[in-house]
C-alpha positions, 0 to 999 in steps of 0.5 A: 500500499528485499521483499516480506513473502506473503504470510499465510496460515503457517507462517509466524508474525514478526517481532519487534524488541520494543513493540511486541509480536507483531500480528500479520494477515492469515489470508487464508479465509479467504483463499488458501494459496495464489495457486489454490483451486477454489480461486481458480473455480472462483474465476470460472463461475465469475466468467460462466455466470456474467454470461448467464445473468447477460442471456437471461435478463438483458432486454427483460428487465421491465417485464420481470414479476416481482418474484423474477427481479428479486432472483435477477439482483439475487444473481447480481449480488452473488457474482458482485460477492464471488468478484469481491472474495477474489479481487480482496484476497489478491489486493491484500497481497498485493498491499502486503508488498506492492514491489513484488512484481508477482503480486503486481502482476496477479492483480492487474490481470485478474483486474483485467480478467474480471473487467472482460468477464462482467462487462457484459453486465454493463446493461443491467443498470442502463437498462435497469434506469429505463424501467418506468417509474410506475412498474419499478414502484409496484415491483419493488413493494410488492410483498414477494419482490425486492423491497428490501433491495429498494435503497440500492436501487434508488440511488442507481436510479438518482444516477439516471440523468447521468447515464450515456448510451449503452455503448458508451458505458460499454467502452467506459467500462473496458477502458478502466483498466488503462485509465483511472486504475493503471494511474492509481497503480503508477502513484501507489506504486512510486510512493511504495518504492519512494526512499528517503536519505535522513542523516544517512539512514534510508528509509520509506515513506511512513517511517520518514513521515513518523519522524515528524512526531518525534520529540527531537526538534532536529530529527522532525527537521530533518525528517521534514527537508528528506521529505521535500528533497524527495517530493521535489525530485517527484513532482513532475510524476505526481503532477502528470498523474493529478493533470490525468485524472483530473482532466480524465474526470473532467472529461467523463463528467462533462459526458455525463452532465454532471454540473460539478466536479464534486456531484459524483461523489455526492451521489455516491455517498448519497449525501445533498451538496447543500449539507456538504457546503454546510459542513465545509462553511462551518469549518472554514469559519472556525479556522481562527477559532479552532486551528489559529488559536490551538497553534498559537497556543502549542507555540508558546509551549513549544517556547517559539514565536514561529512554528514550522511545518515539522513542529506541528504534529510535535510531541509536547515538550513535557511529555516523555517520550514513549513508546506503546508496545502491541499489547498494551496497545491492544488492551487499551482499545479493547478495554475502552470498547468494553468500557462502552459495551461488551459487545463491541469489545467481543466484536473486535476481539477476532482481529487479534486473535484470528491474522485480521490484522496486519500490523508491522512495517515491512519493506514495499508495503503499502503506508497508511491504514485501513480496513477493508471489507472483503465480503459479508461472508468472510469479514474484514480485514485491517491494515496499520504501520504500526510503530508504537506512538500514541497516534499509532494506538489510536489509528488502531482504535480507528480502523477497528471501529471500521471494522466492528462497522463492516462486521456488523453491516454485514448483515445486510448482504452484498449489495446493501452492506457498504456504508455511504462514506458520510457515515463509513467514518462513524464507528471509526471516529466513535472508537477513537472517540471512547478510547480517548475518553478512557485515557481521560478518565484514568488520568488524574496527573495534570501533565499527562492530562494535558498531553491527552487533550492537545493530542486528542485536539491535535488529531481532531484538527487533523480529521475536521480542519485538515480534511476539510482543506484537502477538502478546498484543495481538490476543488480549486485544483479541479477548477484549476485544471478545467482551465488548462494544464498545471505546471507543479508551480500551479499546483504546490500555489493551490496547496500553500493557499490552502495551507496558510489559510487552515494553519494560521499566520503563526505557521513559518513554511519552508522551501519545499513545503508547498510540494506535499500535496504529492503523497497524499492518495486520497487525491488519486484514488477518491476525488472528494473523498476527504470531507468524509472525514469530517463528516464523521468527526462532527457526527460523532462529537455530536453523538458523543455529546447525545450518549453524554446528555443520554446514556440510557439505551444509547447503545442499542441505537448505536448499533442499530445504526451501524447494522443498518449499513447502507440501507438507510438515508443519513438523516433516517438514521440519525433521527433516533438520536434528535440529530439533523445533519442538514441543520447548520447548528448540528456542525457547529456543536460538533466544532464547539466540542474541539473548542471546548478542549481548546478552553480547558487547555487555555485555562491550564496555562493560568 
């Protein structure tokens, strides 16, 4: 996301002298091995099933009875499930070592095969959206029909105004493997291969980024300058990737009559543009009283008139350097989850005990962290790059929240389990909040309490302020690309505009920081995804306030919300808690929690 071989079931996890035994994935729950006969069998089944599906249903969807439509959708879901299982296995193996040419080839070959096999299915959504509305409503409300799947197909039909001809849709489908998917792979393989010289030591991207949280200011600076050198050396390639993907998106958006570059993301998230705009505007208006104010406070703590970029995530001077072993991280998160409800800890426990987490930093491994849901008949897998930092513990709590959410939503089945991105961060950020609150409740020492509060404020600023700044960067980049090709300097200038606006005048920006947009994978893989983090944080802050106000019965409502997956709109899911994301006051309520933590930190100075 030289080589560390894949860990199949029989391979032991790595042991780090400081961190303890770090778990590796056991992918055998998906397939026993890359050359397993089960994998070959499933690939053949997908090919045959796609051909049979097209032969049985193309040109007939509008004439199906409710029972016939239900059978059709269940067959479609089966194809989706097997394809997802195949891609999950090959994709996860690739992310374990993106520099292994065999794994890269296996991923590329499988993507190409599944694209070819599924080309006959392109008719499905196109023809489905041509079903007359009265027929659609009748079929999907019948007792013996596919009523439970209606939310999925309501969202599909929302795309009707943007649907192209059958021939063009088939072309786009076939062309996808040499379009965005190919540029995504180029980005992944390039970032995984980057090396950084830090005071004579060669490091990968993840380890070098980790230096930005080091207690030693000279090490932080050395890490930041190494990043800037390498990003600068590669900025032309990254600019080409962004130019190409932005232009490709603009071309497709034009043909689909999408009014803005963000429209497709809002439609896929099932969220109204005005709700996202309300979130964005509330956060930008809060920059002065949140990030600007906090970083001025931090500059005083560090004894500096101005902060450099390598001070943004620096530990406090009074915070003792500490490496947290894996066993302690595990117990910290599980205890916090159990304090909310033992069922939450029970849902998280198998991740540790059954090879569902890959934690260690290894050559070629993809950077960052994620929870991949695989398919609803298996279970999620969590990837970390665990280095024992306090923030790594919060990342563990975050990704386990995703994993728990994915496990609960799996009850909905393959088509209904996927949660829109606006709600996909709910359980993850809530898991972080539970862990933070548990640690805070058990801390009486003022110095430790200050460090915990400051760490949480910084995490929230990174989740809300920084991600909305990222969203503005993308909006401005795509708008500028519409006017013509962007040079690296053009993109650098956009990046610096949003950084200065969001971080405030207490910062000085070193030469080279203007290229730090280059390594952010979300801009490449999921355009405009980033506002989902801010949406999730604001939503969780409001949820947690509701929990504190009225804890009785909250847990049951919370689990019901997670189980719903993608079967309900965000307004319906929030209604039991008395919350409404369309109300601007909703977002200000969430932001006020961050403000309250900063108030407490300022009060400690008096």
